[in-house]
ROSE-4610 file (N, C-alpha, C; in Angstrom, 1 decimal, always signed):
// ROSE-4610
residu = [M/M/M/P/P/P/R/R/R/Y/Y/Y/K/K/K/L/L/L/T/T/T/I/I/I/E/E/E/Y/Y/Y/D/D/D/G/G/G/A/A/A/P/P/P/F/F/F/C/C/C/G/G/G/W/W/W/Q/Q/Q/L/L/L/Q/Q/Q/D/D/D/N/N/N/L/L/L/L/L/L/S/S/S/V/V/V/Q/Q/Q/G/G/G/A/A/A/L/L/L/E/E/E/T/T/T/A/A/A/V/V/V/E/E/E/A/A/A/M/M/M/C/C/C/G/G/G/E/E/E/S/S/S/V/V/V/R/R/R/V/V/V/H/H/H/G/G/G/A/A/A/G/G/G/R/R/R/T/T/T/D/D/D/A/A/A/G/G/G/V/V/V/H/H/H/A/A/A/L/L/L/G/G/G/Q/Q/Q/V/V/V/A/A/A/H/H/H/C/C/C/D/D/D/I/I/I/T/T/T/K/K/K/P/P/P/F/F/F/A/A/A/A/A/A/D/D/D/R/R/R/L/L/L/R/R/R/D/D/D/G/G/G/L/L/L/N/N/N/A/A/A/H/H/H/L/L/L/R/R/R/P/P/P/H/H/H/P/P/P/I/I/I/A/A/A/V/V/V/R/R/R/E/E/E/A/A/A/E/E/E/I/I/I/V/V/V/P/P/P/E/E/E/T/T/T/F/F/F/E/E/E/A/A/A/R/R/R/F/F/F/S/S/S/A/A/A/T/T/T/R/R/R/R/R/R/H/H/H/Y/Y/Y/L/L/L/Y/Y/Y/R/R/R/I/I/I/R/R/R/N/N/N/T/T/T/R/R/R/A/A/A/N/N/N/L/L/L/A/A/A/L/L/L/D/D/D/I/I/I/G/G/G/R/R/R/V/V/V/W/W/W/R/R/R/V/V/V/P/P/P/R/R/R/R/R/R/L/L/L/D/D/D/A/A/A/A/A/A/A/A/A/M/M/M/H/H/H/E/E/E/A/A/A/A/A/A/Q/Q/Q/R/R/R/L/L/L/I/I/I/G/G/G/K/K/K/H/H/H/D/D/D/F/F/F/T/T/T/T/T/T/F/F/F/R/R/R/D/D/D/T/T/T/E/E/E/C/C/C/Q/Q/Q/A/A/A/K/K/K/S/S/S/P/P/P/E/E/E/K/K/K/T/T/T/L/L/L/D/D/D/Q/Q/Q/L/L/L/D/D/D/V/V/V/T/T/T/R/R/R/E/E/E/G/G/G/D/D/D/A/A/A/I/I/I/N/N/N/I/I/I/V/V/V/T/T/T/S/S/S/A/A/A/R/R/R/S/S/S/F/F/F/L/L/L/H/H/H/S/S/S/Q/Q/Q/V/V/V/R/R/R/S/S/S/M/M/M/V/V/V/G/G/G/S/S/S/L/L/L/V/V/V/W/W/W/V/V/V/G/G/G/E/E/E/G/G/G/R/R/R/W/W/W/S/S/S/T/T/T/D/D/D/D/D/D/L/L/L/A/A/A/A/A/A/A/A/A/L/L/L/A/A/A/A/A/A/R/R/R/D/D/D/R/R/R/A/A/A/A/A/A/C/C/C/G/G/G/P/P/P/V/V/V/A/A/A/P/P/P/P/P/P/E/E/E/G/G/G/L/L/L/Y/Y/Y/L/L/L/V/V/V/R/R/R/V/V/V/E/E/E/Y/Y/Y]
num = [1/1/1/2/2/2/3/3/3/4/4/4/5/5/5/6/6/6/7/7/7/8/8/8/9/9/9/10/10/10/11/11/11/12/12/12/13/13/13/14/14/14/15/15/15/16/16/16/17/17/17/18/18/18/19/19/19/20/20/20/21/21/21/22/22/22/23/23/23/24/24/24/25/25/25/26/26/26/27/27/27/28/28/28/29/29/29/30/30/30/31/31/31/32/32/32/33/33/33/34/34/34/35/35/35/36/36/36/37/37/37/38/38/38/39/39/39/40/40/40/41/41/41/42/42/42/43/43/43/44/44/44/45/45/45/46/46/46/47/47/47/48/48/48/49/49/49/50/50/50/51/51/51/52/52/52/53/53/53/54/54/54/55/55/55/56/56/56/57/57/57/58/58/58/59/59/59/60/60/60/61/61/61/62/62/62/63/63/63/64/64/64/65/65/65/66/66/66/67/67/67/68/68/68/69/69/69/70/70/70/71/71/71/72/72/72/73/73/73/74/74/74/75/75/75/76/76/76/77/77/77/78/78/78/79/79/79/80/80/80/81/81/81/82/82/82/83/83/83/84/84/84/85/85/85/86/86/86/87/87/87/88/88/88/89/89/89/90/90/90/91/91/91/92/92/92/93/93/93/94/94/94/95/95/95/96/96/96/97/97/97/98/98/98/99/99/99/100/100/100/101/101/101/102/102/102/103/103/103/104/104/104/105/105/105/106/106/106/107/107/107/108/108/108/109/109/109/110/110/110/111/111/111/112/112/112/113/113/113/114/114/114/115/115/115/116/116/116/117/117/117/118/118/118/119/119/119/120/120/120/121/121/121/122/122/122/123/123/123/124/124/124/125/125/125/126/126/126/127/127/127/128/128/128/129/129/129/130/130/130/131/131/131/132/132/132/133/133/133/134/134/134/135/135/135/136/136/136/137/137/137/138/138/138/139/139/139/140/140/140/141/141/141/142/142/142/143/143/143/144/144/144/145/145/145/146/146/146/147/147/147/148/148/148/149/149/149/150/150/150/151/151/151/152/152/152/153/153/153/154/154/154/155/155/155/156/156/156/157/157/157/158/158/158/159/159/159/160/160/160/161/161/161/162/162/162/163/163/163/164/164/164/165/165/165/166/166/166/167/167/167/168/168/168/169/169/169/170/170/170/171/171/171/172/172/172/173/173/173/174/174/174/175/175/175/176/176/176/177/177/177/178/178/178/179/179/179/180/180/180/181/181/181/182/182/182/183/183/183/184/184/184/185/185/185/186/186/186/187/187/187/188/188/188/189/189/189/190/190/190/191/191/191/192/192/192/193/193/193/194/194/194/195/195/195/196/196/196/197/197/197/198/198/198/199/199/199/200/200/200/201/201/201/202/202/202/203/203/203/204/204/204/205/205/205/206/206/206/207/207/207/208/208/208/209/209/209/210/210/210/211/211/211/212/212/212/213/213/213/214/214/214/215/215/215/216/216/216/217/217/217/218/218/218/219/219/219/220/220/220/221/221/221/222/222/222/223/223/223/224/224/224/225/225/225/226/226/226/227/227/227/228/228/228/229/229/229/230/230/230/231/231/231/232/232/232/233/233/233/234/234/234/235/235/235/236/236/236/237/237/237/238/238/238/239/239/239/240/240/240/241/241/241/242/242/242/243/243/243/244/244/244/245/245/245]
x = [-111.7/-111.9/-112.2/-111.4/-111.6/-113.0/-113.6/-114.9/-114.5/-114.9/-114.6/-115.9/-115.8/-116.8/-116.4/-117.3/-117.1/-118.0/-117.5/-118.3/-118.3/-119.4/-119.5/-120.3/-119.9/-120.8/-121.0/-122.2/-122.4/-123.5/-123.4/-124.5/-125.4/-126.7/-127.6/-128.2/-127.9/-128.6/-128.4/-127.2/-127.1/-127.6/-128.0/-128.2/-129.7/-130.0/-131.4/-131.7/-130.7/-130.8/-129.6/-129.7/-128.6/-128.7/-129.8/-130.0/-129.7/-129.1/-128.9/-130.2/-130.2/-131.4/-130.8/-131.5/-131.0/-130.9/-129.8/-129.5/-129.6/-129.5/-129.5/-128.3/-127.9/-126.7/-127.1/-126.6/-126.9/-125.6/-125.7/-124.6/-124.0/-124.8/-124.3/-123.5/-124.1/-123.4/-122.1/-122.0/-120.7/-119.7/-120.1/-119.1/-118.7/-119.6/-119.2/-118.3/-118.5/-117.6/-116.2/-116.2/-114.9/-114.1/-114.8/-114.2/-113.6/-114.4/-113.9/-112.7/-112.7/-111.6/-110.3/-110.5/-109.3/-108.8/-109.8/-109.4/-109.5/-110.2/-110.4/-111.4/-112.3/-113.3/-114.7/-115.7/-117.0/-117.7/-118.0/-118.5/-119.7/-120.5/-121.7/-121.4/-121.8/-121.6/-123.0/-123.1/-124.3/-124.4/-125.5/-125.7/-126.5/-126.4/-127.2/-128.6/-128.8/-130.1/-130.2/-131.4/-131.6/-132.1/-131.2/-131.7/-132.3/-133.4/-134.1/-133.3/-133.7/-133.2/-133.1/-132.0/-131.8/-131.5/-131.6/-131.3/-129.8/-129.2/-127.8/-127.4/-126.1/-125.6/-124.3/-124.2/-123.0/-122.3/-123.0/-122.5/-123.2/-123.4/-123.9/-122.8/-123.3/-122.3/-122.6/-121.6/-121.7/-120.7/-120.9/-119.8/-119.7/-118.5/-118.2/-117.1/-117.1/-116.1/-115.1/-113.8/-112.9/-111.8/-111.6/-110.7/-109.3/-108.8/-107.4/-107.4/-106.5/-106.5/-105.8/-106.4/-105.8/-105.7/-104.7/-104.8/-106.0/-106.6/-107.9/-107.7/-106.6/-106.4/-106.1/-105.4/-105.2/-106.5/-107.3/-108.6/-109.4/-109.5/-110.2/-109.7/-108.4/-107.8/-107.9/-107.8/-108.0/-109.4/-110.4/-111.8/-112.1/-111.6/-111.8/-111.3/-110.1/-109.5/-110.4/-110.9/-111.7/-113.2/-113.6/-114.9/-115.0/-113.9/-114.0/-114.5/-115.4/-115.8/-117.1/-117.6/-118.8/-118.7/-119.8/-119.8/-120.0/-119.1/-119.1/-117.7/-117.6/-116.3/-116.4/-115.5/-115.3/-114.5/-115.2/-114.5/-113.6/-114.0/-113.3/-113.5/-112.5/-112.6/-111.9/-112.5/-112.0/-112.3/-111.4/-111.7/-112.5/-113.6/-114.5/-114.8/-115.3/-115.6/-116.6/-116.5/-117.4/-118.9/-119.1/-120.5/-121.2/-120.3/-120.9/-121.7/-122.9/-123.8/-124.1/-123.9/-124.2/-125.6/-126.5/-127.9/-128.4/-128.2/-128.8/-128.1/-126.9/-126.2/-126.5/-127.1/-127.3/-128.3/-128.1/-129.0/-129.7/-129.2/-130.0/-129.5/-130.4/-130.1/-130.5/-129.7/-129.9/-130.1/-131.2/-131.4/-131.5/-131.2/-131.4/-132.2/-133.2/-133.9/-133.7/-133.2/-132.9/-133.9/-134.5/-135.4/-134.8/-134.9/-134.6/-135.9/-136.3/-137.5/-137.3/-137.3/-137.0/-137.8/-138.1/-138.8/-137.8/-136.5/-135.5/-135.1/-134.7/-134.3/-133.0/-132.8/-131.5/-130.4/-129.2/-128.0/-127.1/-126.4/-125.5/-126.2/-127.4/-128.1/-129.0/-128.9/-129.8/-129.5/-130.5/-130.4/-129.9/-129.8/-129.3/-130.4/-131.4/-132.5/-133.8/-134.9/-136.2/-136.5/-136.7/-137.0/-138.5/-138.9/-140.3/-140.5/-141.2/-141.3/-142.2/-143.3/-144.2/-143.6/-143.8/-143.2/-143.7/-142.7/-143.0/-142.8/-143.7/-143.7/-142.9/-141.6/-140.8/-141.1/-141.5/-141.9/-143.2/-144.1/-145.3/-145.0/-144.1/-143.7/-143.0/-142.2/-141.5/-142.5/-143.4/-144.5/-145.3/-145.7/-146.5/-145.7/-144.4/-143.5/-143.4/-143.6/-143.4/-144.6/-145.7/-146.8/-146.5/-145.4/-145.0/-144.0/-143.4/-142.4/-143.0/-142.2/-142.6/-143.0/-143.5/-143.9/-145.3/-145.4/-146.7/-146.8/-148.1/-148.3/-148.2/-147.2/-146.9/-147.4/-148.5/-149.0/-149.3/-149.8/-150.0/-148.8/-147.6/-146.4/-145.5/-146.1/-145.4/-145.8/-144.8/-145.0/-145.8/-146.7/-147.5/-146.7/-145.5/-144.7/-143.7/-143.8/-142.9/-143.0/-141.8/-141.8/-141.6/-141.6/-141.4/-142.5/-142.2/-143.2/-144.3/-143.9/-144.8/-144.7/-145.9/-145.8/-145.5/-145.3/-144.9/-143.4/-143.1/-141.8/-141.7/-140.6/-140.4/-139.5/-140.1/-139.4/-138.8/-137.4/-136.7/-136.6/-136.5/-136.3/-136.9/-137.5/-138.0/-138.0/-136.9/-136.7/-136.7/-137.3/-137.4/-136.8/-135.7/-135.1/-134.9/-134.9/-134.7/-133.4/-132.6/-131.5/-131.5/-132.0/-132.2/-133.3/-133.0/-134.0/-133.8/-132.9/-132.7/-133.5/-134.3/-135.0/-134.5/-134.0/-133.4/-134.4/-134.6/-135.4/-134.6/-134.3/-133.4/-134.3/-134.1/-134.8/-134.0/-134.3/-133.5/-134.5/-134.1/-134.8/-134.0/-134.3/-133.6/-133.7/-134.9/-135.1/-136.4/-136.5/-137.6/-138.3/-139.6/-140.3/-139.9/-140.2/-139.9/-140.7/-139.9/-140.5/-141.0/-140.8/-141.4/-140.9/-139.6/-139.0/-139.6/-139.6/-140.1/-141.6/-142.3/-143.7/-144.0/-143.3/-143.4/-143.1/-142.0/-141.5/-142.6/-143.2/-144.2/-145.4/-145.8/-146.9/-146.6/-145.3/-144.9/-144.9/-144.6/-144.6/-146.0/-147.0/-148.4/-148.7/-148.1/-148.3/-147.7/-146.4/-145.7/-146.4/-147.1/-147.8/-149.2/-149.6/-150.9/-152.1/-151.8/-152.9/-153.4/-152.4/-152.7/-152.4/-153.1/-152.7/-152.0/-151.5/-150.9/-151.9/-153.1/-154.1/-154.4/-154.3/-154.5/-153.4/-152.2/-151.1/-151.3/-151.7/-152.0/-153.1/-154.1/-155.2/-154.8/-153.9/-153.4/-152.6/-151.8/-151.1/-152.1/-153.1/-154.1/-154.9/-155.1/-155.9/-155.3/-154.0/-153.3/-153.8/-153.8/-154.2/-153.3/-152.7/-151.8/-152.5/-153.8/-154.5/-154.6/-154.3/-154.4/-153.1/-152.0/-150.7/-150.8/-149.9/-149.7/-148.8/-148.3/-147.4/-146.1/-145.5/-144.2/-143.1/-142.2/-141.2/-140.2/-139.7/-138.8/-137.5/-136.8/-135.7/-134.5/-134.3/-133.0/-132.7/-133.7/-133.4/-133.0/-133.0/-132.8/-131.4/-130.8/-129.5/-129.4/-128.8/-128.5/-127.2/-127.3/-126.2/-125.3/-125.8/-125.0/-125.8/-125.0/-125.6/-124.8/-125.6/-124.9/-124.9/-123.9/-123.8/-123.4]
y = [-52.7/-53.0/-51.7/-51.4/-50.1/-50.2/-49.0/-48.8/-47.9/-48.3/-47.6/-47.0/-45.8/-45.1/-45.1/-45.6/-45.7/-44.8/-43.9/-43.1/-43.8/-44.1/-45.0/-44.4/-44.7/-44.4/-45.7/-45.8/-47.0/-46.7/-47.5/-47.6/-48.6/-48.3/-49.2/-50.2/-50.1/-50.9/-52.4/-52.9/-54.4/-55.0/-54.2/-54.6/-54.7/-55.6/-55.7/-54.6/-53.7/-52.7/-52.7/-51.9/-51.9/-53.2/-53.6/-54.6/-56.0/-56.9/-58.3/-59.0/-59.8/-60.6/-62.0/-63.0/-64.4/-64.5/-65.0/-65.4/-64.2/-63.0/-61.8/-60.9/-60.2/-59.3/-58.0/-57.7/-56.4/-55.6/-54.3/-53.5/-53.9/-54.1/-54.5/-55.8/-56.8/-58.1/-58.0/-57.2/-57.0/-56.4/-55.4/-54.8/-55.8/-56.6/-57.5/-58.6/-59.0/-60.0/-59.4/-58.1/-57.4/-57.3/-57.0/-56.9/-58.2/-59.3/-60.6/-61.0/-60.7/-61.1/-60.3/-59.1/-58.3/-58.7/-58.8/-58.9/-60.3/-61.2/-62.6/-62.7/-61.7/-61.6/-61.5/-62.1/-62.0/-60.9/-59.7/-58.6/-58.1/-57.4/-56.8/-55.3/-54.9/-53.5/-52.8/-51.8/-51.1/-49.9/-49.7/-48.5/-47.4/-46.2/-45.1/-45.1/-45.8/-45.9/-47.1/-47.7/-48.9/-48.5/-48.1/-47.7/-48.9/-48.7/-49.7/-50.2/-51.2/-51.7/-50.6/-50.5/-49.5/-48.1/-47.8/-46.5/-46.3/-45.2/-44.9/-44.2/-44.1/-43.3/-42.6/-41.4/-40.6/-40.5/-40.6/-40.4/-41.3/-42.5/-43.5/-43.6/-43.8/-43.9/-45.3/-45.9/-47.2/-47.2/-48.2/-48.4/-49.9/-50.3/-51.7/-51.7/-52.8/-53.0/-54.2/-53.9/-54.9/-55.1/-56.4/-56.7/-56.2/-56.5/-56.1/-54.7/-53.9/-52.4/-52.2/-51.2/-50.8/-49.3/-48.8/-47.4/-47.1/-46.0/-45.7/-45.8/-45.2/-45.2/-46.6/-47.4/-48.8/-49.6/-49.4/-50.1/-49.7/-48.4/-47.9/-48.5/-48.5/-49.0/-50.5/-51.2/-52.7/-53.1/-52.4/-52.7/-52.4/-51.3/-51.0/-52.1/-52.6/-53.7/-54.9/-55.3/-56.5/-56.3/-55.0/-54.8/-54.9/-54.9/-55.0/-56.4/-56.5/-55.4/-54.8/-54.9/-54.3/-52.8/-52.1/-50.6/-50.0/-50.2/-49.7/-49.1/-47.9/-47.3/-46.8/-47.2/-46.6/-45.3/-44.2/-42.9/-42.5/-42.9/-42.5/-43.5/-43.7/-44.5/-43.7/-43.8/-43.1/-43.9/-43.8/-44.4/-43.4/-44.0/-43.2/-43.8/-43.0/-43.6/-44.7/-45.6/-46.8/-46.4/-45.1/-44.7/-44.3/-44.1/-43.7/-44.8/-44.4/-45.4/-44.7/-45.4/-44.9/-44.4/-45.3/-45.0/-44.0/-44.4/-43.7/-42.4/-42.2/-40.9/-39.8/-40.2/-39.3/-38.2/-37.0/-35.8/-35.4/-35.7/-35.3/-36.1/-36.4/-37.1/-36.3/-36.3/-35.4/-36.4/-36.2/-36.9/-36.0/-36.5/-35.9/-36.8/-36.2/-37.0/-36.3/-37.0/-36.4/-36.9/-35.9/-36.1/-35.5/-36.2/-35.6/-35.4/-34.1/-33.8/-33.6/-34.7/-34.7/-35.8/-35.5/-36.5/-37.5/-37.1/-37.9/-39.0/-40.2/-41.3/-40.9/-41.6/-41.4/-42.1/-41.6/-42.3/-42.5/-41.5/-41.6/-41.7/-41.2/-41.2/-42.4/-43.4/-44.6/-45.2/-45.5/-46.0/-45.0/-43.8/-42.7/-41.7/-41.6/-40.5/-41.1/-40.4/-40.7/-39.8/-40.4/-39.6/-39.4/-38.1/-37.7/-36.9/-37.5/-36.8/-35.6/-35.6/-34.5/-33.3/-32.1/-30.9/-30.6/-30.4/-30.2/-28.7/-28.2/-26.9/-27.0/-26.7/-26.9/-25.9/-24.7/-23.6/-24.0/-24.6/-25.1/-26.3/-27.1/-28.2/-27.7/-26.7/-26.2/-25.5/-24.7/-24.1/-25.1/-26.2/-27.2/-27.9/-28.2/-28.9/-28.2/-26.9/-26.2/-26.5/-27.1/-27.5/-28.7/-29.4/-30.6/-30.4/-29.1/-28.8/-28.8/-29.2/-29.2/-30.6/-30.6/-31.9/-32.3/-33.5/-34.0/-35.5/-36.0/-37.4/-37.7/-38.4/-38.7/-40.1/-40.5/-41.8/-42.0/-40.9/-40.9/-41.3/-40.8/-41.0/-42.1/-43.0/-44.1/-45.4/-46.2/-47.6/-48.4/-49.2/-50.0/-51.0/-51.3/-52.3/-51.5/-50.2/-49.4/-49.9/-50.1/-50.6/-49.5/-48.3/-47.2/-47.2/-46.9/-46.9/-45.8/-44.7/-43.6/-43.0/-42.6/-42.0/-40.5/-39.9/-38.5/-38.3/-37.4/-37.0/-35.5/-34.9/-33.4/-33.2/-32.7/-32.5/-31.1/-31.0/-29.7/-29.0/-29.7/-29.1/-30.0/-29.3/-30.0/-28.9/-28.8/-27.8/-28.5/-27.8/-28.3/-27.2/-27.5/-26.6/-27.2/-26.3/-26.7/-26.1/-26.9/-26.4/-27.1/-26.4/-27.0/-28.1/-29.3/-30.4/-31.2/-30.7/-31.4/-30.8/-31.6/-31.1/-31.9/-31.1/-31.7/-31.4/-32.5/-32.3/-32.7/-31.7/-31.9/-31.9/-32.9/-32.9/-33.4/-32.9/-33.3/-33.4/-34.3/-34.5/-35.4/-35.4/-36.3/-37.7/-38.1/-39.5/-39.4/-40.5/-40.6/-41.9/-42.0/-43.2/-44.0/-45.3/-46.1/-45.6/-45.3/-44.8/-43.4/-42.7/-41.4/-40.4/-40.4/-39.5/-39.8/-41.0/-41.4/-41.2/-41.3/-41.1/-39.6/-38.7/-37.3/-36.8/-37.4/-37.0/-37.3/-38.5/-38.9/-38.0/-37.6/-36.7/-35.3/-34.9/-33.6/-33.6/-34.7/-34.8/-34.6/-35.1/-34.8/-33.3/-32.7/-31.2/-30.6/-31.0/-30.4/-30.6/-31.7/-32.1/-31.4/-30.7/-30.1/-30.9/-32.2/-33.1/-32.7/-32.2/-31.8/-30.3/-29.7/-28.3/-28.4/-27.3/-27.2/-27.7/-27.3/-27.7/-29.2/-29.8/-31.3/-32.0/-31.5/-32.2/-32.0/-30.9/-30.6/-31.5/-31.7/-32.6/-34.0/-34.4/-35.8/-36.0/-35.1/-35.2/-35.3/-34.4/-34.4/-35.6/-36.3/-37.5/-38.6/-38.6/-39.7/-41.1/-41.2/-42.5/-42.8/-44.0/-44.3/-44.3/-44.6/-44.6/-43.2/-42.1/-40.7/-40.3/-41.1/-40.8/-40.8/-40.0/-40.1/-41.3/-41.4/-42.5/-42.4/-43.6/-43.7/-43.6/-42.6/-42.4/-43.6/-44.0/-45.1/-44.9/-46.0/-45.9/-45.3/-45.4/-45.1/-43.6/-42.7/-41.3/-40.8/-41.7/-41.3/-41.6/-40.6/-40.6/-40.2/-41.0/-40.6/-39.8/-38.5/-37.6/-37.5/-37.3/-37.0/-37.3/-37.7/-37.9/-37.1/-36.3/-35.4/-36.0/-35.7/-36.2/-35.0]
z = [-19.6/-21.0/-21.8/-22.8/-23.5/-24.3/-24.3/-25.1/-26.2/-27.4/-28.6/-29.3/-29.6/-30.4/-31.9/-32.7/-34.2/-34.9/-35.8/-36.7/-38.1/-38.6/-39.8/-40.9/-42.1/-43.3/-44.1/-44.7/-45.5/-46.6/-47.6/-48.6/-48.2/-47.9/-47.3/-48.3/-49.6/-50.6/-50.4/-50.1/-50.0/-48.7/-47.7/-46.4/-46.0/-45.1/-44.6/-43.6/-43.4/-42.4/-41.4/-40.4/-39.4/-38.6/-38.1/-37.1/-37.6/-36.8/-37.1/-37.4/-38.4/-38.7/-39.2/-38.9/-39.2/-40.7/-41.2/-42.6/-43.5/-43.0/-43.9/-43.6/-44.6/-44.4/-43.8/-42.6/-41.9/-41.7/-41.5/-41.2/-39.9/-38.9/-37.6/-37.7/-38.4/-38.6/-39.3/-40.3/-41.0/-40.1/-39.3/-38.4/-37.3/-36.8/-35.7/-36.3/-37.6/-38.2/-38.4/-38.8/-38.9/-37.6/-36.5/-35.2/-34.8/-35.0/-34.6/-35.5/-36.8/-37.6/-37.2/-36.7/-36.3/-34.9/-34.0/-32.6/-32.0/-32.8/-32.2/-31.1/-31.0/-30.0/-30.7/-30.1/-30.5/-29.7/-30.2/-29.4/-30.1/-29.3/-29.8/-30.2/-31.4/-31.8/-31.7/-30.8/-30.6/-31.4/-32.1/-33.0/-32.4/-32.9/-32.4/-33.0/-34.1/-34.7/-35.6/-35.6/-36.4/-37.8/-38.7/-40.0/-40.8/-41.6/-42.3/-43.5/-44.1/-45.3/-46.4/-47.0/-48.1/-47.7/-46.4/-45.9/-45.7/-46.1/-46.0/-44.8/-44.5/-43.4/-43.8/-43.4/-43.5/-42.2/-41.1/-39.8/-38.7/-39.0/-38.0/-36.9/-35.7/-34.6/-33.9/-33.5/-32.8/-31.7/-30.7/-29.7/-29.5/-29.1/-28.7/-27.7/-26.9/-25.9/-26.4/-26.5/-26.9/-25.8/-25.5/-24.4/-24.7/-25.9/-26.3/-26.7/-26.0/-26.4/-27.7/-28.5/-29.7/-29.8/-30.5/-30.8/-31.7/-31.5/-32.2/-33.7/-34.2/-35.7/-36.2/-35.4/-35.9/-35.9/-34.9/-35.0/-36.2/-36.5/-37.6/-38.9/-39.1/-40.3/-40.4/-39.3/-39.4/-39.7/-39.1/-39.4/-40.8/-41.4/-42.8/-43.7/-43.3/-44.1/-44.1/-43.0/-42.9/-43.4/-43.5/-44.0/-45.5/-46.2/-47.7/-48.1/-49.1/-50.1/-49.7/-48.5/-48.1/-48.2/-48.7/-48.8/-47.4/-46.5/-45.2/-44.9/-44.3/-44.0/-42.5/-41.7/-40.4/-40.6/-40.5/-40.7/-39.5/-38.3/-37.1/-36.0/-35.2/-34.0/-32.9/-31.7/-30.6/-29.3/-28.3/-27.0/-26.2/-25.6/-24.8/-23.5/-22.5/-21.2/-21.3/-20.3/-20.4/-20.1/-19.8/-19.6/-20.9/-22.0/-23.3/-23.9/-24.4/-25.1/-26.4/-27.5/-28.8/-29.0/-28.5/-28.6/-27.5/-26.3/-25.2/-24.8/-25.2/-24.9/-25.9/-27.0/-28.1/-27.7/-28.1/-27.7/-29.0/-30.2/-31.4/-32.6/-33.4/-34.7/-35.8/-36.9/-38.1/-39.3/-40.0/-41.3/-42.4/-43.6/-44.9/-45.8/-46.4/-47.5/-48.8/-49.8/-51.1/-52.2/-52.9/-54.0/-55.2/-56.3/-57.6/-58.4/-58.6/-59.2/-60.7/-61.4/-62.8/-63.5/-64.8/-65.6/-66.2/-66.3/-66.9/-65.9/-66.5/-65.7/-65.0/-63.9/-63.1/-63.7/-63.6/-64.0/-62.8/-62.3/-61.2/-59.9/-59.8/-58.5/-58.3/-59.1/-58.9/-57.6/-56.8/-55.5/-54.4/-54.8/-53.8/-53.5/-54.4/-54.2/-54.6/-54.3/-54.8/-56.0/-57.2/-58.3/-58.4/-58.3/-58.4/-59.7/-60.7/-62.0/-62.0/-61.2/-61.2/-60.5/-61.1/-60.5/-59.1/-58.2/-56.7/-56.4/-55.6/-55.0/-53.7/-53.7/-52.5/-51.5/-51.9/-50.9/-50.1/-50.8/-50.1/-49.2/-49.6/-48.8/-47.5/-47.6/-46.4/-45.5/-46.1/-45.2/-44.5/-45.2/-44.5/-43.4/-43.7/-42.8/-41.4/-41.4/-40.1/-39.2/-39.7/-38.9/-38.1/-38.4/-37.7/-36.7/-36.6/-35.7/-34.2/-33.3/-31.9/-31.4/-30.2/-29.6/-30.0/-30.6/-31.0/-30.8/-30.9/-31.1/-32.5/-32.9/-34.4/-34.8/-34.2/-34.5/-36.1/-36.7/-38.1/-38.9/-38.4/-39.2/-38.6/-37.9/-37.2/-37.8/-38.1/-38.6/-37.6/-38.2/-37.3/-36.5/-36.9/-36.1/-35.2/-35.1/-34.2/-32.8/-32.2/-30.8/-29.7/-30.1/-29.2/-28.2/-26.9/-25.9/-26.0/-26.6/-26.8/-28.2/-28.8/-30.1/-30.0/-28.9/-28.7/-29.0/-29.9/-30.2/-30.3/-30.1/-30.3/-31.6/-32.6/-33.9/-33.8/-33.9/-33.8/-35.1/-36.2/-37.5/-38.6/-39.6/-40.8/-41.9/-42.7/-43.7/-45.1/-46.0/-47.4/-48.3/-49.1/-50.0/-51.4/-52.4/-53.7/-54.3/-55.1/-55.8/-57.2/-58.2/-59.5/-59.4/-59.8/-59.7/-58.4/-57.5/-56.3/-55.2/-54.5/-53.3/-52.1/-51.1/-49.9/-48.7/-47.9/-46.7/-45.5/-44.7/-43.5/-42.3/-41.4/-40.2/-39.0/-37.8/-36.6/-35.4/-34.5/-33.3/-32.4/-31.1/-30.2/-30.7/-31.1/-31.6/-32.5/-33.3/-34.2/-34.1/-34.4/-34.5/-35.7/-35.7/-36.9/-38.1/-39.2/-40.5/-40.4/-39.3/-39.1/-40.2/-40.5/-41.5/-42.9/-43.3/-44.6/-44.7/-43.7/-43.7/-43.8/-43.1/-43.2/-44.6/-45.2/-46.5/-47.6/-47.5/-48.5/-48.4/-47.2/-47.1/-47.6/-47.4/-47.9/-49.4/-50.0/-51.5/-52.0/-51.3/-51.7/-51.6/-50.6/-50.6/-51.8/-52.1/-53.2/-54.6/-54.7/-55.9/-56.0/-54.9/-54.9/-54.4/-54.1/-53.6/-52.2/-51.4/-50.0/-49.8/-48.9/-48.5/-47.2/-46.7/-45.4/-44.3/-44.4/-43.4/-43.5/-44.7/-44.8/-44.1/-44.2/-43.5/-42.0/-41.5/-40.1/-39.6/-40.4/-40.1/-40.0/-40.9/-40.8/-39.5/-39.1/-37.8/-36.7/-36.7/-35.6/-35.5/-36.6/-36.7/-35.8/-35.6/-34.8/-35.3/-36.6/-37.2/-38.4/-38.4/-39.5/-40.8/-40.9/-42.1/-42.8/-42.0/-42.5/-43.1/-43.0/-43.6/-45.1/-45.7/-47.2/-47.5/-48.7/-49.0/-48.2/-48.0/-47.3/-48.4/-48.2/-49.2/-49.2/-50.3/-50.4/-49.6/-49.2/-48.3/-48.9/-50.3/-50.9/-50.8/-50.5/-50.5/-49.1/-48.1/-46.7/-46.2/-45.5/-45.0/-43.5/-42.7/-41.3/-41.4/-41.2/-41.5/-40.3/-39.1/-37.9/-36.7/-35.6/-34.3/-33.3/-32.5/-31.6/-30.2/-29.4/-28.0/-27.1]
């Protein structure tokens, strides 16, 4: 039975998140419905990460097993036809070995968080970024972010409903850059805890606003206490950019 790897982008706004939920529209559910409509089979589509409601993806990866063989390009085009009008696009489909697992074979995940640091209301970026009106010091945010690099207990930045077995993660990258009124936060790791990226971003915004110092952020990490976390950034600014294998 062929196994297919799918590279997918989507606008997370209409969805309850990646994962199937009863009576709610999910990205996983929309993809499984499209596969069934095209192939006549009810199959499970496994994703590399369970993005939350409102979170977007430029390079989510999934895999599924389909009894009937398809040329990869035909599968891609057929799924895209059946996915309309959902804001989901299968960018690429390819046949992979049956040992490939979208989630467990991944070696690194890359996320982008977008902030528009402007007092003006948003127009084209509504639902795509977090608008922060108070001036942010991006250099201070970047300096503080480096205190989170490496292997740590990230309990402070972990959602209380996180199901990961351990709060320890190794953060490989957390960079903050500014271009005009756009602030981009890029982060990568083998895996992340539930809400870890949005929790780190919200705390970094407090640094950028001058509420916290670099040492305050480090102290929050060391506290290993969810109550020590700053605000959790809203989901609409977060993008799953790429998954490495």
